[in-house]
C-alpha positions in Angstrom: -14.4 9.8 -9.5 -13.4 7.2 -7.0 -9.9 7.1 -5.4 -8.1 3.8 -5.0 -4.8 2.8 -3.6 -2.8 -0.1 -5.2 -0.2 -1.8 -3.1 2.4 -3.8 -5.0 4.5 -6.5 -3.5 8.2 -7.1 -4.0 9.3 -4.3 -6.3 12.5 -2.4 -5.8 13.7 -4.7 -3.0 17.4 -5.5 -2.9 17.8 -4.3 -6.5 15.4 -6.8 -7.9 12.2 -6.3 -9.9 13.1 -2.7 -10.3 10.4 -0.2 -11.5 11.0 3.5 -11.3 8.1 5.3 -9.8 8.0 7.8 -12.7 7.6 4.9 -15.1 5.0 3.2 -12.9 3.0 6.4 -12.8 3.1 6.6 -16.6 2.0 2.9 -16.8 -1.1 3.7 -14.7 -1.9 6.7 -16.8 -1.7 4.5 -19.9 -4.3 2.2 -18.3 -6.8 5.2 -18.2 -6.3 6.0 -14.5 -6.3 9.6 -13.5 -4.5 11.8 -10.9 -1.9 9.1 -10.3 0.4 9.7 -7.3 3.2 7.3 -6.2 4.5 7.2 -2.6 8.0 5.8 -1.9 9.8 3.2 -4.0 7.9 0.1 -2.6 5.0 0.4 -5.0 2.2 2.4 -3.5 0.0 4.1 -6.1 -3.0 6.3 -5.5 -5.2 6.8 -8.6 -8.7 7.7 -9.6 -11.2 6.0 -11.8 -14.8 6.7 -12.9 -15.7 3.2 -11.8 -17.3 2.9 -8.4 -15.7 0.6 -5.9 -16.8 -3.0 -5.7 -15.1 -6.4 -5.5 -15.5 -6.9 -9.2 -13.9 -3.5 -10.0 -11.0 -4.1 -7.6 -10.4 -7.6 -9.2 -10.5 -6.1 -12.7 -8.1 -3.3 -11.8 -5.7 -5.9 -10.1 -5.7 -8.0 -13.2 -5.2 -5.0 -15.5 -2.3 -3.7 -13.5 -0.6 -7.1 -13.1 -0.9 -7.8 -16.8 0.5 -4.4 -17.8 3.5 -4.8 -15.4 4.2 -8.3 -16.7 3.9 -7.1 -20.3 6.3 -4.1 -19.7 8.8 -5.6 -17.2 8.5 -9.4 -17.6 7.8 -10.2 -14.0 4.7 -11.0 -12.0 3.9 -8.6 -9.2 1.1 -9.2 -6.7 -1.2 -6.2 -6.6 -3.8 -5.5 -3.9 -6.3 -2.7 -4.3 -8.1 -0.8 -1.6 -10.4 2.2 -1.9 -9.8 5.3 0.2 -12.8 4.4 2.2 -11.4 1.0 3.0 -8.1 2.6 4.1 -10.0 5.0 6.4 -11.8 2.0 7.9 -8.5 0.1 8.4 -7.2 3.1 10.4 -10.4 3.3 12.5 -10.6 -0.4 13.4 -6.9 -1.2 14.1 -7.3 -3.2 17.4 -3.7 -2.4 18.5 -4.0 1.4 18.3 -5.5 1.4 21.8 -3.0 -1.1 23.2 -1.2 0.4 26.2 2.2 1.7 25.4 1.8 1.2 21.7 4.3 3.0 19.5 3.4 3.7 15.8 6.7 1.9 14.9 5.1 -1.3 16.3 2.2 -1.3 13.9 1.8 -2.8 10.4 -1.0 -3.9 8.2 -0.7 -7.0 6.0 -3.1 -6.5 3.1 -4.7 -9.7 1.9 -5.9 -10.3 -1.7 -9.1 -11.7 -0.4 -10.9 -12.7 2.8 -9.4 -16.1 4.0 -11.6 -19.2 4.4 -12.9 -20.0 7.8 -10.8 -23.2 7.8 -7.6 -21.3 7.1 -8.5 -18.7 9.8 -9.0 -21.5 12.3 -5.6 -23.0 11.5 -3.6 -19.7 11.5 -5.1 -18.7 14.9 -3.4 -21.6 16.5 0.0 -19.9 16.0 1.5 -17.8 18.7 4.6 -15.8 18.1 4.3 -13.6 21.2 5.3 -10.9 21.8 4.3 -10.2 18.2 0.6 -10.3 17.7 -1.8 -10.4 14.7 -5.5 -10.1 14.2 -7.2 -10.8 10.9 -10.3 -8.7 10.2 -11.9 -9.3 6.8 -9.0 -9.0 4.2 -6.6 -7.2 6.4 -4.2 -8.5 9.1 -3.3 -6.0 11.8 0.1 -6.6 13.3 1.7 -5.5 16.6 5.5 -6.2 16.2 7.5 -5.8 19.4 10.8 -5.4 17.7 11.8 -5.0 14.1 9.4 -6.3 11.4 12.2 -8.1 9.5 12.9 -10.2 12.6 9.3 -11.2 13.1 7.9 -14.6 12.0 4.7 -12.8 10.9 5.8 -12.2 7.4 4.0 -12.0 4.0 5.2 -15.6 3.3 3.7 -16.8 6.6 0.3 -15.3 5.9 0.3 -16.4 2.2 1.2 -20.0 3.1 -1.2 -20.3 6.0 -4.1 -18.4 4.4 -3.6 -19.4 0.8 -3.9 -15.7 -0.4 -1.5 -13.1 -1.7 -0.3 -10.6 0.9 1.8 -7.5 1.3 2.7 -5.5 4.4 3.0 -1.8 5.0 4.0 -0.1 8.3 1.6 2.2 10.0 3.4 5.3 9.0 3.0 4.4 5.3 -0.7 3.4 5.7 -1.4 6.8 7.4 0.5 8.7 4.7 -1.4 6.9 1.9 -4.6 8.1 3.5 -3.3 11.6 3.9 -2.1 11.8 0.3 -5.4 10.4 -1.0 -7.6 12.8 0.9 -5.6 16.0 0.3 
């Protein structure tokens, strides 16, 4: 069995696109996923499958979950899948963890649905919203946010528009907890 983490964007925010976690858990079970665990109300789901991790498997799972949510709730929810190994790697390679004076509260990861094109990477790297910083590695964007995330210009919409991919962000505490829950 391989463990995966799906990260849903935009559910249970401001009373919109509401999905109870107990219902989401049952939905995943109905899709033949095993050992389903949800973490907080923002749509983080850990699950297992007999299928080994690959880009094709992640895309198939994404499609399957999106379609099931649309069928049951009537709204489109971006879904991004990472394996537990990929989450471990994200934690190991965060370029801002070693930044002097860094606080965990300053760190976030914006998960991208795919690796951006070179052209879009070149364009986005011309933006400077200091003191907030970002670094894109593969299909993940590491963020150092000086103040509050909701005040930063480095939002999901910014990355989606500039990179032409779906994106969803989690703070470092959530990313760490997802790894902890998936390895215990």
